[in-house]
N, C-alpha and C positions, 0 to 999 in steps of 0.2 A: 480379630473383629475390626471392621472398619470404624473409623472415628465418627461419632455422631455429630452431624452438622446442624447447628442452630443459628449461626450467624455467618454470612458470606460478605467478604470485602470485594469491591470492584474498583479497578483503576485503569487509566489509559496512560500509555507511555510512548516515548519516541515521537516520530513525526505524526501529526494528526492526519486523519483521512475521513472523507465523507462516509457516514455509516457508523462511526464510533458512538454517536449519541443514540442511534437506534439500537445498538448492541447494549449500551448501558440500560436503556429502557427495558429491553428484553430480560436482562439479568435481574433487575429490580422487580419486575412484575412476575417473573417465574418464581423468585423467592417468596413473594407475597402469596402466590397461588399455592405454594407448598407450606405456607404458614411458618416461614423462617424469616429472620431479619436480614436486611441488606444495609451495608455501610459503604458509602462513597468515600474513596480515598483521593484527595486532591493532589495534583502535581506528581502523579506517578510514585515511583519509589522514594523520591525525596519527601513527599508528603507522608509516606509511610514511616520514614525515619523521624519526622517531626510530629507525628500523631495528628495530622491534619485530616480528621475524619468528620463525616456528617451522616446521620441516619437518613435513609431514603425509603420512601414508600411509593405506592402506585401513583399517587397524585403529584409527587415531587418530580415525576418524569413526564408530566403532561406536555404536549406540544413540542417535543424535542425530536420526534422521529424524522421530521423534515429538515432539521438544522445540520449544517456542516460543522466541522471542528469538534470540540469535546467540552461539555459543560464541566467536566472534572479537571480540565486543564491538563497540560502535559509538560514534563521537564526532564532533562537528562541529569542523572544524579551520579557524580563521581564518587560521592561518599558511600553510595550503596555498593560500589565495587570493592569496598574494604570489609573485612570481617567485623570490624567495630560498628560500621554503619548498618550492616545487616542485623547485628545483635540488637542494636537500638530499635530497628524496625520491628523485629520479633517481639521485643518487650512491649512495644506500643500495641501490637496486635493482641497479645495475650491480655494486657490490661483492659482493652476494649471488648474482650470476649469474642473476638473474631476467630472462627474455626477453619476457614478456607478462603482462598483467593481466586478471583477470575481476573486475569491480566489481559488487556487488549492492546496489541501493538505488533511489532515486527520481531526479527531474530534477536535484537538486543534485549527487548522486553522478555522474550522467552528464555534467553540465557540467564538473565537475572532471576527469573522465576524458578528455573531448574536448579540453580545453585542454592537458592533459598530453601527449596524443598529438600535437597540433599543434606543441607546443614541442620535443618530443624525438623525434618519429617513433617513439613507443613503442606497440606493439600493445595495444589495449584492446578488450574486449568487455563489454557491459553486460547484466545480468539485472535485470528490473524487480521490486523488492520494496517495496511500499507498500500498506497496506490501503485507501487512498483510490481505487485503480483509475483514477488520473488521468494515466496515461502513454500518449501517442499511439503507435500501432503494435502494440498488443496488446489483446485482448478482456479478458484477466485478468492482473492483477499478483499476485505472491506475497502471500498473506495476505488478499486480498480475500474469497475464498470463506469462509475461516475466520471473518473478522470478521462477515460476514453471518449466519452460523449462531450466533455468540455473541450478536449483537444480537437476533435473532429469539427466541432462548431467554430472554433477559432480559425482552423485551417481553411474552412469554407469561406470565411470572411477575408482571410489573407489572399485567397485565390482570386477574389474579385479585383483586388488591387494589382496582383500579378498579371492578370489577363488584360487589364486596362492599360498597363504600362509596358507590356512585353518584358516582364522581369523574371529573374530566377530568385526564388526565396529559399533560404535555408531556415528551417523551423526546428529549433532545439526543444526537445521534450525531456521530461525527467526519466531516469533510468540509468543509475550510476553503473550497476553491474548486470542489469537485465534489460533486454530490448522489447519487452512485451507491449508497452505502451506505444513505442515507435512503430513496431511492426503492424499491430492491429489498427491503430489510428491511421497509419499511413495508407493501408489498404482501404480503410473506410472512407478516407478523404481523397482517394485517387492520386496519391503522391507518385511522381515519376521515379523517384529513387528513395530507398529507406536504408539508413546506416545504423547498425546496431552493434553492441560489444561482442556478441557471439559470432559475428561474421566479419572478417576483415576484407572489405571490398577492395581496398587499394585505391590510391589516387589515380592511377592510369585508367583503371576500369571505370571510375567515376567520370573522368573526362570523356571517355569513349561513349558512355551512356548519355551524357549531356549533348555531345556532338550528334549522336544518333537521333535524339529527341528533336534537335534543331533541324536536322536534315529531313525528318519525317513531316515537318510542317508545324510542329508545336511552337507557338509564339511565346509561351511562358511555361515555367516549370516550378514544381514544389519538391524540395528534398527534405524529408523528415529525418532528424538526427537524434539518437539517444545521447544524453549528456556523457555517457561512458564510452561512446564509440571511439575506437583506436585509430581511425584513419588520419586524424590530425590532432595537434596539441589542443586546439579548441576551435570552435565553430568560426571565429573571426579570422584565424589563420587559414582555415579552409577556404573562406570567402576570398581572401587575398590571393591564394594559390589559383583558384578557378579564374579570377579576373585576369591574372597574369598570363594564363595559358589559353583562355577563351575570352578575348577582349570583346567579342560580339555580345556577351551577356552583361546585362545590368543587374548586379547581384545585391540582394538585401538580406539581412539577418533578423529573425525574430526569436528571442529566447522567452519561452512562455513562463518559466519559473513557477512560483508558488501559486499562481492562479489555478494550476492543475489540482492542487490539494483542497481548494475551497469549493463552496457552493452546496446547494441542496442535493442530498444523495438521490440517485436514481431509484426507481421502484425496485429494480433488481437488488441493489445494495441494501435497501430497507428490509426486504423480505429475507435476504441472506443473513443480515444482522439479527433479525428476529429468530430465525431458525438456529443460528449458532449460539445465541444467548441461552435459549431454552436447553439445548443439548449440554452446554457447559455446566449449568447449575444442576441439572438432573444427573449428569455423570458424577459430580461431586457427591450428591446424595446417595448414589449407588456405591460409593467407596472408591471411585477411581481418582487418580491423581497423576500429575506430570504428563498430561496429554494436551494436544492442540485439537480443537474441533475445526473441521474443515469440510469442504464440499468436493466430492469425487463422483463423477457420473450422476450428478444431480442428487446424490444421497449424502446426508450429513454423516461424517465418519470421524474416528479418533486416530490420531497419529502421535506416537510418543514424542514429547518435546525435543528429546535429543535428536531424533531423526529429522524433525521439522527444522532444527537449527543447522544440522550438518548436511542434510540432503541438498542436492542442487536441482533447481528447476531447469527444464529443458525447453528450448525454443521449438515451436512447432515447425518442422521441416516442410510440411505441406503448405503452410502459410507462406514460407519463403518462395516456394515454387509458384504459388498463386500470385505473389507480388511481382515476380519476374514476368509472368504472362501478362499481368494487367498493365505493366509499364511499356508494353509494346506500342 
């Protein structure tokens, strides 16, 4: 018999992403719709260990669908990585009468939730929240669409300066292990070259591409680089290399950093968060556990947490081809 769910806890963990608040709102209001209680857990798993809980109702999540970040805060918990820490967290959940968890975050958050479920047979559902879009089992993670729009907007502004001064700009975007932001934003912003971890372009080919751009009459260029790209040790060393070999270029670097994580979520992310939150709570009520809710072919689906953690997202090869054609 599935466990009867009367009270659901919700937390956000890992890096924040636009859409997390919309997901919290969705979880809280879905619980209210089904006449069960919802408890907000502050500061992720660390707050769970410390019993930092607050009862949440439909009115407590008013006016947050449009806000970036997370009202429940986020923290990385080294203590939760220990059996003792997880035992304390479980004791606090039991004491508060919490029957199940919805965890919003990335693979680290899901790993913690899966271990917790395995140790205590405690129902857990995951909602993918990370701008990197690097979670297996969903075409979009919360915050990814917003981050793309932020990056494109910034690159559009940088291009104004690049064109005015005949400069080459290296624009570094987030994406430690995945180049989804760089590839999609690069195409959307009309970048001349895109460097991502999945494809080792090589220094010589980069120089050839830049020389070709110059010869074709382009007076300025934008190169978008994912922070995890392997072509150079870092973007500033890459700048030095290009200046040394192509002295005709006046090279500048812009590292966009954490501005990509902030800001009001796009309509797409707000709708996605709302859909995923409903599915997460209703799946728990159906007796399901240890799944991630995600989006595949515009349908909300369930992927086992273990697959979501271990599976590897693939870069879209067709987009790489489009990028090559557009840089002509």
